[in-house]
C-alpha positions as CSV (number, residue, x, y, z in Angstrom):
1,M,0.1,0.0,0.0
2,Y,2.8,2.4,0.9
3,K,4.4,1.7,-2.4
4,Y,1.4,2.7,-4.3
5,I,1.0,6.0,-2.3
6,L,4.6,6.9,-3.0
7,E,4.2,6.1,-6.7
8,T,1.2,8.2,-7.1
9,A,2.6,11.1,-5.0
10,G,4.3,12.5,-8.0
11,Q,1.0,12.7,-10.0
12,I,-0.6,15.1,-7.8
13,D,-2.3,17.8,-9.8
14,W,-1.0,21.1,-8.4
15,M,-3.5,23.0,-10.5
16,A,-6.1,21.5,-8.5
17,I,-4.6,22.1,-5.1
18,L,-3.7,25.8,-5.7
19,P,-7.2,27.0,-5.7
20,L,-7.9,25.0,-2.5
21,L,-5.0,26.7,-0.9
22,I,-6.0,30.2,-2.1
23,F,-9.5,29.8,-0.7
24,F,-8.1,28.4,2.6
25,S,-5.8,31.3,3.0
26,F,-8.6,33.9,2.1
27,F,-10.9,32.2,4.6
28,M,-8.3,32.3,7.3
29,I,-7.3,35.9,6.8
30,T,-11.0,36.9,6.7
31,L,-11.5,35.0,9.9
32,I,-8.6,36.6,11.7
33,I,-9.6,40.1,10.6
34,T,-13.1,39.6,11.8
35,M,-12.1,38.2,15.2
36,K,-9.7,41.2,15.7
37,K,-12.5,43.7,15.3
38,K,-13.7,45.6,18.3
39,K,-17.2,44.9,19.6
40,S,-18.1,48.6,19.4
41,F,-17.2,48.6,15.6
42,I,-19.3,45.5,15.0
43,D,-22.2,47.0,16.8
44,K,-21.9,50.3,14.9
45,M,-21.9,48.3,11.6
46,K,-24.8,46.2,12.7
47,H,-27.1,49.2,13.3
48,L,-25.9,51.2,10.3
49,P,-28.5,50.2,7.8
50,F,-31.3,51.3,10.2
51,E,-29.9,54.8,10.9
52,T,-31.4,57.8,9.2
53,D,-29.3,60.7,8.5
C-alpha cells in the first residue's frame, strides 16, 4: 500500500490544489480580521442600515 501511495505522489495535480490553498488562505485571513475587530465597531456596523441621517 505504501508503495502505491509513494508512486502516485508525483502525479498530484498542483493546479487543483492551488485553488484550495488560495481559498483556505482567504478564509483564514478573513476570519482573523473579523476576530480582531472591536465589539463597538461591530455594533456600529450592525445598526448602520437602520440609521437615518
